[in-house]
DRENDONU-215108 format. One line per field, with one value per atom (N, C-alpha, C): residue in one letter; x, y, z. Coordinates in steps of 0.02 Angstrom, whole numbers, plus 50000, padded with zeros to 5 digits. Layout:
BEGIN
aa: c(a_...)
X: c(X_...)
Y: c(Y_...)
Z: c(Z_...)
This chain:
BEGIN
aa: c(x_x_x_x_x_x_x_x_x_x_x_x_x_x_x_x_x_x_x_x_x_x_x_x_x_x_x_x_x_x_x_x_x_x_x_x_x_x_x_x_x_x_x_x_x_x_x_x_x_x_x_x_x_x_x_x_x_x_x_x_x_x_x_x_x_x_x_x_x_x_x_x_x_x_x_x_x_x_x_x_x_x_x_x_x_x_x_x_x_x_x_x_x_x_x_x_x_x_x_x_x_x_x_x_x_x_x_x_x_x_x_x_x_x_x_x_x_x_x_x_x_x_x_x_x_x_x_x_x_x_x_x_x_x_x_x_x_x_x_x_x_x_x_x_x_x_x_x_x_x_x_x_x_x_x_x_x_x_x_x_x_x_x_x_x_x_x_x_x_x_x_x_x_x_x_x_x_x_x_x_x_x_x_x_x_x_x_x_x_x_x_x_x_x_x_x_x_x_x_x_x_x_x_x_x_x_x_x_x_x_x_x_x_x_x_x_x_x_x_x_x_x_x_x_x_x_x_x_x_x_x_x_x_x_x_x_x_x_x_x_x_x_x_x_x_x_x_x_x_x_x_x_x_x_x_x_x_x_x_x_x_x_x_x_x_x_x_x_x_x_x_x_x_x_x_x_x_x_x_x_x_x_x_x_x_x_x_x_x_x_x_x_x_x_x_x_x_x_x_x_x_x_x_x_x_x_x_x_x_x_x_x_x_x_x_x_x_x_x_x_x_x_x_x_x_x_x_x_x_x_x_x_x_x_x_x_x_x_x_x_x_x_x_x_x_x_x_x_x_x_x_x_x_x_x_x_x_x_x_x_x_x_x_x_x_x_x_x_x_x_x_x_x_x_x_x_x_x_x_x_x_x_x_x_x_x_x_x_x_x_x_x_x_x_x_x_x_x_x_x_x_x_x_x_x_x_x_x_x_x_x_x_x_x_x_x_x_x_x_x_x_x_x_x_x_x_x_x_x_x_x_x_x_x_x_x_x_x_x_x_x_x_x_x_x_x_x_x_x_x_x_x_x_x_x_x_x_x_x_x_x_x_x_x_x_x_x_x_x_x_x_x_x_x_x_x_x_x_x_x_x_x_x_x_x_x_x_x_x_x_x_x_x_x_x_x_x_x_x_x_x_x_x_x_x_x_x_x_x_x_x_x_x_x_x_x_x_x_x_x_x_x_x_x_x_x_x_x_x_x_x_x_x_x_x_x_x_x_x_x_x_x_x_x_x_x_x_x_x_x_x_x_x_x_x_x_x_x_x_x_x_x_x_x_x_x_x_x_x_x_x_x_x_x_x_x_x_x_x_x_x_x_x_x_x_x_x_x_x_x_x_x_x_x_x_x_x_x_x_x_x_x_x_x_x_x_x_x_x_x_x_x_x_x_x_x_x_x_x_x_x_x_x_x_x_x_x_x_x_x_x_x_x_x_x_x_x_x_x_x_x_x_x_x_x_x_x_x_x_x_x_x_x_x_x_x_x_x_x_x_x_x_x_x_x_x_x_x_x_x_x_x_x_x_x_x_x_x_x_x_x_x_x_x_x_x_x_x_x_x_x_x_x_x_x_x_x_x_x_x_x_x_x_x_x_x_x_x_x_x_x_x_x_x_x_x_x_x_x_x_x_x_x_x_x_x_x_x_x_x_x_x_x_x_x_x_x_x_x_x_x_x_x_x_x_x_x_x_x_x_x_x_x_x_x_x_x_x_x_x_x_x_x_x_x_x_x_x_x_x_x_x_x_x_x_x_x_x_x_x_x_x_x_x_x_x_x_x_x_x_x_x_x_x_x_x_x_x_x_x_x_x_x_x_x_x_x_x_x_x_x_x_x_x_x_x_x_x_x_x_x_x_x_x_x_x_x_x_x_x_x_x_x_x_x_x_x_x_x_x_x_x_x_x_x_x_x_x_x_x_x_x_x_x_x)
X: c(49131_49086_49080_49072_49066_49130_49188_49252_49260_49238_49244_49200_49140_49095_49125_49155_49186_49245_49285_49342_49319_49266_49239_49214_49182_49157_49215_49268_49326_49360_49364_49394_49354_49289_49246_49253_49256_49263_49328_49382_49447_49444_49413_49408_49369_49312_49272_49309_49346_49377_49443_49485_49553_49571_49537_49557_49552_49498_49496_49555_49573_49629_49695_49703_49764_49770_49714_49715_49727_49697_49710_49784_49815_49886_49928_49910_49946_49938_49877_49866_49909_49912_49954_50027_50052_50120_50132_50082_50089_50095_50076_50079_50141_50188_50245_50285_50302_50343_50304_50239_50199_50195_50188_50184_50249_50304_50369_50375_50350_50356_50310_50253_50202_50198_50246_50241_50249_50281_50290_50226_50187_50124_50079_50013_49967_49961_49946_49937_49864_49852_49784_49761_49704_49680_49606_49589_49519_49492_49436_49412_49349_49352_49296_49241_49179_49122_49127_49155_49158_49204_49249_49291_49248_49199_49153_49115_49091_49052_49093_49156_49199_49229_49218_49239_49194_49136_49092_49119_49157_49193_49154_49101_49062_48988_48947_48875_48838_48774_48731_48702_48712_48690_48650_48599_48560_48599_48612_48648_48598_48585_48536_48565_48524_48545_48501_48459_48418_48344_48303_48231_48191_48141_48099_48035_48029_47968_47908_47923_47870_47840_47883_47860_47854_47880_47878_47910_47969_48005_48080_48118_48191_48216_48264_48294_48361_48381_48446_48452_48500_48512_48549_48546_48583_48652_48703_48771_48809_48862_48907_48955_48961_49008_49049_49112_49152_49121_49129_49106_49149_49215_49261_49286_49293_49321_49394_49419_49489_49538_49517_49561_49547_49509_49493_49558_49567_49629_49616_49557_49541_49578_49584_49614_49575_49509_49467_49485_49490_49504_49575_49622_49690_49691_49646_49640_49603_49551_49514_49561_49611_49657_49698_49703_49741_49696_49631_49586_49591_49600_49606_49664_49721_49779_49769_49738_49724_49676_49623_49576_49610_49655_49691_49734_49768_49809_49765_49705_49659_49635_49621_49600_49655_49717_49774_49795_49766_49782_49840_49866_49922_49898_49836_49804_49741_49734_49675_49629_49577_49530_49482_49471_49431_49376_49324_49272_49258_49209_49192_49117_49093_49021_48996_49035_49013_49015_49063_49065_49007_48990_48932_48868_48865_48806_48800_48856_48855_48835_48862_48846_48772_48742_48671_48626_48649_48609_48607_48656_48661_48624_48602_48568_48619_48600_48645_48668_48626_48645_48704_48706_48762_48826_48822_48882_48906_48860_48879_48859_48823_48800_48726_48689_48617_48592_48637_48617_48639_48603_48617_48686_48714_48779_48835_48820_48871_48928_48986_49045_49075_49084_49112_49176_49231_49296_49295_49255_49253_49193_49168_49106_49109_49167_49173_49213_49223_49263_49219_49221_49183_49232_49249_49297_49272_49317_49301_49287_49242_49224_49272_49303_49351_49318_49257_49223_49150_49135_49065_49024_48959_48914_48906_48904_48890_48818_48806_48739_48691_48634_48584_48593_48640_48651_48600_48617_48574_48568_48512_48506_48539_48556_48586_48537_48474_48423_48427_48436_48441_48507_48561_48626_48636_48600_48618_48593_48545_48522_48578_48586_48643_48645_48587_48585_48599_48570_48581_48654_48685_48756_48800_48789_48830_48818_48755_48740_48774_48775_48807_48883_48913_48985_49002_48958_48971_48974_48944_48946_49012_49053_49116_49165_49199_49250_49320_49325_49390_49437_49495_49538_49564_49582_49607_49551_49492_49436_49420_49418_49402_49455_49518_49571_49566_49550_49543_49485_49429_49370_49385_49424_49439_49475_49514_49550_49512_49474_49439_49370_49347_49282_49227_49174_49120_49085_49079_49043_49080_49144_49182_49194_49146_49153_49158_49122_49125_49195_49224_49291_49342_49334_49378_49373_49312_49303_49335_49330_49360_49436_49466_49538_49556_49515_49528_49522_49473_49464_49524_49548_49606_49667_49676_49733_49727_49666_49656_49666_49656_49662_49724_49772_49838_49833_49789_49784_49840_49864_49915_49887_49825_49796_49720_49690_49619_49614_49587_49585_49520_49526_49466_49475_49419_49419_49380_49379_49349_49404_49406_49461_49454_49395_49387_49418_49409_49441_49517_49543_49616_49643_49604_49625_49627_49576_49575_49632_49645_49698_49766_49777_49841_49851_49796_49801_49823_49808_49821_49870_49900_49941_50003_50026_50085_50069_50007_49987_49974_49977_49956_49880_49851_49884_49903_49896_49908_49981_50028_50099_50116_50075_50089_50051_50007_49968_50013_50003_50038_50001_49935_49895_49897_49891_49895_49826_49816_49757_49779_49751_49776_49719_49732_49690_49717_49677_49705_49767_49770_49830_49891_49883_49938_49961_49912_49930_49964_49937_49967_50038_50051_50119_50165_50139_50180_50200_50154_50167_50198_50209_50238_50193_50129_50082_50079_50053_50046_49972_49956_49885_49858_49796_49762_49702_49702_49643_49581_49527_49468_49436_49444_49411_49442_49501_49530_49492_49449_49411_49341_49327_49259_49230_49272_49247_49247_49265_49266_49195_49186_49121_49066_49083_49033_49013_48948_48921_48864_48872_48821_48855_48818_48851_48896_48955_49005_49028_49030_49053_49108_49170_49225_49244_49218_49233_49189_49138_49093_49109_49073_49080_49018_49010_48953_48962_48907_48912_48950_49000_49039_49085_49094_49135_49110_49044_49013_48963_48956_48908_48837_48788_48719_48709_48663_48648_48595_48617_48571_48551_48487_48466_48480_48489_48498_48434_48439_48379_48335_48270_48222_48213_48210_48200_48128)
Y: c(52046_51999_52016_52081_52104_52089_52099_52087_52013_51969_51897_51875_51901_51885_51908_51967_51993_51949_51928_51884_51817_51790_51725_51731_51786_51795_51799_51835_51839_51771_51734_51668_51622_51623_51583_51604_51669_51693_51669_51670_51647_51571_51534_51461_51444_51476_51463_51480_51535_51559_51525_51514_51493_51422_51395_51330_51274_51269_51214_51216_51276_51281_51263_51285_51268_51193_51161_51090_51051_51072_51039_51042_51099_51107_51062_51057_51014_50941_50921_50852_50836_50884_50874_50865_50906_50900_50833_50810_50748_50687_50694_50637_50642_50686_50698_50634_50599_50539_50485_50479_50429_50446_50510_50529_50515_50526_50508_50433_50396_50323_50292_50323_50294_50327_50370_50406_50362_50303_50257_50220_50202_50165_50173_50180_50187_50122_50128_50070_50048_49986_49960_49932_49959_49942_49923_49863_49842_49868_49904_49942_49910_49893_49864_49916_49892_49938_49979_49950_49987_50047_50051_50110_50170_50160_50213_50238_50191_50210_50252_50233_50270_50332_50340_50401_50459_50446_50500_50521_50575_50597_50649_50678_50728_50715_50727_50717_50778_50781_50837_50822_50869_50859_50920_50907_50961_50987_51052_51084_51125_51106_51140_51204_51257_51321_51340_51295_51310_51293_51317_51302_51367_51373_51432_51418_51452_51444_51476_51527_51561_51515_51483_51440_51367_51352_51284_51234_51251_51207_51217_51168_51172_51216_51257_51301_51272_51287_51262_51269_51234_51237_51173_51158_51102_51126_51085_51102_51039_51049_50994_50983_50920_50903_50843_50838_50778_50716_50660_50597_50580_50587_50564_50622_50608_50658_50670_50727_50744_50697_50672_50627_50554_50539_50470_50433_50373_50336_50264_50251_50183_50164_50099_50076_50102_50106_50130_50202_50245_50315_50325_50284_50290_50275_50232_50220_50276_50304_50360_50418_50429_50485_50480_50421_50413_50417_50418_50420_50484_50544_50604_50600_50575_50570_50516_50460_50407_50432_50467_50495_50546_50586_50636_50601_50548_50511_50479_50457_50428_50481_50541_50595_50614_50609_50627_50570_50510_50453_50411_50423_50384_50319_50318_50257_50245_50185_50166_50125_50157_50122_50080_50018_49971_49941_49917_49879_49817_49778_49717_49706_49659_49645_49623_49580_49556_49612_49657_49714_49762_49770_49812_49781_49714_49680_49695_49693_49711_49783_49827_49898_49911_49872_49881_49867_49824_49807_49863_49908_49961_50023_50064_50126_50176_50218_50271_50317_50326_50369_50340_50273_50241_50249_50244_50245_50315_50362_50428_50485_50470_50523_50536_50544_50553_50621_50664_50730_50783_50839_50891_50922_50919_50949_50897_50834_50781_50793_50766_50770_50702_50684_50619_50630_50602_50610_50585_50533_50502_50526_50586_50609_50611_50621_50627_50570_50516_50460_50399_50370_50310_50257_50207_50156_50118_50099_50058_49987_49954_49885_49838_49792_49746_49692_49672_49617_49635_49684_49704_49647_49648_49596_49601_49544_49547_49567_49594_49615_49555_49565_49512_49467_49484_49444_49460_49444_49459_49534_49555_49624_49630_49691_49700_49682_49690_49670_49595_49556_49483_49463_49499_49480_49499_49549_49579_49542_49497_49460_49422_49428_49399_49323_49291_49218_49197_49234_49219_49228_49280_49292_49236_49215_49162_49095_49083_49021_49022_49080_49087_49075_49103_49094_49022_48989_48919_48872_48892_48849_48856_48906_48917_48860_48838_48786_48816_48882_48915_48888_48860_48828_48876_48937_48985_49003_49015_49033_48976_48914_48857_48850_48863_48857_48913_48974_49030_49019_48995_48982_48930_48880_48826_48853_48906_48934_48991_49030_49087_49068_49008_48983_49007_48967_48977_49044_49068_49130_49190_49180_49233_49218_49184_49167_49229_49282_49343_49375_49376_49403_49362_49296_49253_49268_49281_49298_49364_49413_49478_49472_49431_49420_49385_49337_49301_49349_49395_49444_49491_49515_49559_49523_49460_49421_49409_49392_49377_49437_49497_49558_49598_49565_49596_49660_49661_49719_49716_49774_49777_49754_49774_49754_49756_49721_49728_49772_49833_49883_49876_49865_49853_49882_49893_49912_49861_49799_49743_49714_49736_49716_49644_49617_49545_49502_49523_49487_49491_49549_49557_49512_49507_49464_49391_49370_49301_49290_49340_49334_49325_49359_49353_49282_49248_49180_49129_49144_49094_49119_49177_49207_49166_49122_49081_49016_49007_48945_48960_48907_48914_48915_48954_48991_49063_49082_49151_49171_49125_49141_49154_49128_49137_49195_49227_49282_49342_49370_49432_49493_49488_49543_49541_49599_49604_49624_49607_49629_49687_49746_49806_49850_49886_49940_50005_50059_50123_50144_50129_50147_50108_50044_50003_50027_50043_50069_50137_50180_50246_50242_50198_50191_50162_50116_50088_50142_50189_50243_50304_50301_50357_50419_50408_50463_50488_50549_50577_50577_50556_50556_50627_50636_50700_50694_50727_50724_50749_50712_50727_50794_50819_50882_50942_50932_50984_50993_50944_50947_50976_51001_51021_51075_51119_51176_51164_51104_51090_51093_51136_51142_51168_51201_51223_51296_51308_51376_51378_51343_51332_51323_51318_51312_51250_51260_51207_51209_51150_51146_51093_51111_51062_51045_51082_51069_51013_50992_50939_50874_50821_50758_50716_50664_50619_50579_50562_50523_50458_50447_50386_50383_50439_50441_50389_50383_50336_50372_50347_50375_50357_50394_50374_50303_50267_50201_50206_50195_50197_50125_50109_50039_50021_49956_49930_49936_49927_49928_49869_49880_49827_49785_49719_49676_49680)
Z: c(51697_51663_51589_51575_51505_51467_51500_51468_51451_51497_51486_51427_51422_51366_51300_51300_51239_51218_51267_51253_51226_51255_51231_51159_51143_51074_51024_51043_50999_50991_51047_51043_50996_51002_50959_50886_50874_50805_50774_50812_50788_50774_50819_50810_50748_50736_50677_50613_50614_50552_50537_50588_50575_50597_50648_50674_50623_50582_50533_50484_50459_50413_50447_50508_50545_50556_50574_50586_50522_50466_50402_50385_50398_50385_50430_50494_50540_50522_50501_50480_50418_50372_50312_50332_50378_50402_50437_50473_50511_50466_50402_50355_50310_50325_50281_50269_50322_50315_50277_50289_50254_50180_50163_50092_50056_50089_50058_50048_50096_50094_50041_50028_49984_49915_49898_49835_49774_49783_49726_49709_49760_49748_49809_49798_49855_49894_49957_50001_49996_49976_49968_50035_50060_50127_50123_50146_50151_50217_50215_50272_50302_50365_50400_50410_50417_50424_50488_50541_50605_50601_50552_50544_50526_50482_50465_50526_50567_50626_50674_50684_50731_50698_50633_50600_50616_50645_50670_50738_50738_50799_50839_50809_50844_50831_50882_50875_50902_50885_50906_50975_51020_51090_51114_51154_51185_51245_51246_51301_51341_51403_51444_51473_51474_51504_51564_51586_51644_51632_51677_51674_51678_51635_51635_51675_51732_51772_51737_51695_51659_51606_51567_51513_51534_51595_51622_51574_51553_51507_51516_51497_51500_51443_51457_51407_51386_51324_51300_51225_51198_51126_51105_51040_51012_50991_51002_50984_50963_50926_50909_50967_50990_51043_51022_51044_51030_51063_51030_51060_51121_51114_51165_51208_51273_51319_51304_51324_51311_51347_51405_51442_51429_51376_51359_51340_51367_51355_51333_51305_51284_51220_51207_51145_51085_51092_51037_51020_51071_51057_51029_51052_51025_50950_50927_50855_50820_50853_50824_50809_50851_50842_50778_50749_50687_50625_50634_50577_50535_50565_50523_50473_50495_50451_50398_50416_50367_50314_50335_50287_50241_50269_50228_50175_50194_50145_50091_50111_50062_50013_50036_49991_49941_49964_49920_49875_49885_49842_49865_49926_49951_49984_50005_50030_49989_49962_49923_49968_49995_50039_49997_50018_49980_50024_49991_50025_49983_50002_49966_49969_49930_49929_49998_50032_50097_50150_50144_50189_50175_50110_50093_50119_50120_50149_50223_50259_50331_50340_50298_50302_50291_50246_50230_50289_50335_50394_50445_50443_50491_50467_50513_50494_50468_50419_50396_50452_50503_50559_50597_50603_50637_50598_50533_50490_50475_50465_50440_50486_50540_50585_50574_50629_50624_50646_50670_50692_50642_50642_50592_50602_50663_50675_50680_50665_50671_50622_50640_50595_50585_50521_50502_50464_50488_50456_50384_50370_50303_50262_50276_50245_50169_50140_50067_50036_50073_50049_50039_49980_49964_49937_49977_49954_49893_49849_49791_49812_49776_49790_49753_49791_49761_49719_49738_49703_49692_49649_49638_49610_49625_49601_49526_49491_49419_49406_49346_49328_49330_49360_49364_49425_49472_49532_49585_49648_49704_49715_49743_49765_49834_49855_49921_49976_49964_50013_50025_49972_49979_50011_49997_50023_50096_50120_50184_50246_50239_50297_50330_50397_50431_50424_50434_50426_50355_50308_50237_50219_50246_50230_50256_50318_50346_50310_50293_50256_50187_50155_50090_50095_50147_50155_50172_50209_50229_50168_50113_50053_50015_50034_49998_50013_49962_49969_49960_49963_49957_50011_49993_50044_50097_50077_50127_50175_50149_50192_50241_50216_50260_50315_50298_50348_50400_50378_50424_50471_50445_50486_50540_50522_50569_50631_50623_50680_50714_50675_50704_50731_50719_50741_50693_50691_50643_50652_50713_50725_50695_50677_50645_50571_50541_50470_50426_50444_50404_50408_50468_50476_50437_50438_50399_50325_50301_50231_50213_50258_50245_50239_50284_50280_50214_50196_50133_50074_50075_50022_50017_50075_50076_50047_50065_50039_49964_49941_49871_49826_49853_49812_49830_49861_49875_49916_49966_50010_50062_50080_50132_50199_50213_50277_50274_50322_50336_50397_50388_50442_50481_50546_50586_50656_50690_50760_50801_50777_50813_50858_50920_50964_50987_50986_51002_50947_50884_50829_50835_50852_50860_50916_50970_51025_51004_50966_50941_50891_50850_50799_50834_50889_50925_50951_50967_50993_50940_50877_50824_50771_50780_50728_50711_50758_50746_50711_50691_50657_50583_50543_50473_50469_50422_50368_50387_50451_50470_50460_50471_50463_50390_50343_50272_50241_50279_50251_50235_50176_50159_50187_50188_50215_50291_50322_50395_50424_50486_50523_50567_50556_50590_50615_50669_50691_50660_50660_50636_50674_50739_50778_50751_50738_50713_50644_50600_50534_50540_50584_50594_50618_50666_50692_50639_50597_50543_50493_50479_50431_50464_50529_50567_50564_50571_50575_50647_50655_50721_50741_50802_50823_50828_50808_50810_50857_50915_50960_50923_50929_50889_50905_50967_50983_50945_50916_50874_50808_50791_50728_50739_50798_50816_50771_50744_50705_50630_50608_50536_50507_50458_50425_50469_50524_50572_50561_50566_50566_50616_50670_50720_50788_50843_50908_50913_50941_50950_51023_51055_51124_51130_51111_51116_51188_51236_51306_51335_51297_51320_51283_51299_51263_51276_51236_51246_51310_51344_51406_51396_51440_51435_51375_51340_51279_51229_51224_51177_51133_51072_51026_51047_51020_51029_51002_51032_51007_50952_50890_50834_50816_50816_50802_50729_50719_50651_50612_50546_50505_50524_50520_50533_50470_50479_50421_50398)
């Protein structure tokens, strides 16, 4: 028993000290082909808000160690745990595995991640905990990345508080007479007016793709992709998995990132229930 505890302590010490550097090196190697391909010019990518939310790959979880009859309370500690189980095989997780390499390319300047005013309005409705992590031990792949805004508001325009209301946003977009937007809405249906606008924004600003993890939107897009104006679009609708495969990136299981920036308990052998993040409520109006 004593030997096992000593071995576990040494294993933990090695993981804390060396695993983050080893993984950073492996992620850099995994982007070699993409870096060669993109050295002439960075790839401009419009980034959906849900990419940020799924970039939180680890959350803070209470780990129970038993019950104290003396103190009449549950014993345990808080630790960082991966959101997704190691055997998770969902479409969502397959895209999450490409996020570390995409973020690495963005930090090196090979991918230029972009946002827009309407995406910022959607982001404003969500809680910071949902987008960036709400626990003290959470880990966000995009923690130091802030995409540039393609169409910032002019001085003296609306405040973000005024722009962010969902009904107000849709009503504002409905007044647009932009021909590409009107054509996209006609095929994607009115309830997806915001998605149509994001596609129009990506096209108008010569983005390579609109990067999203909205799988319902992708399913609808597949139904109409052979019709105009979709056949004429230069910009693509992609998931991180699709972009990663296009750039020949290698997927990185998220539990390998468990020790990044950690100086506290880490449990990479656990995961969140159902391989889902905590439900963080939206901001109250």
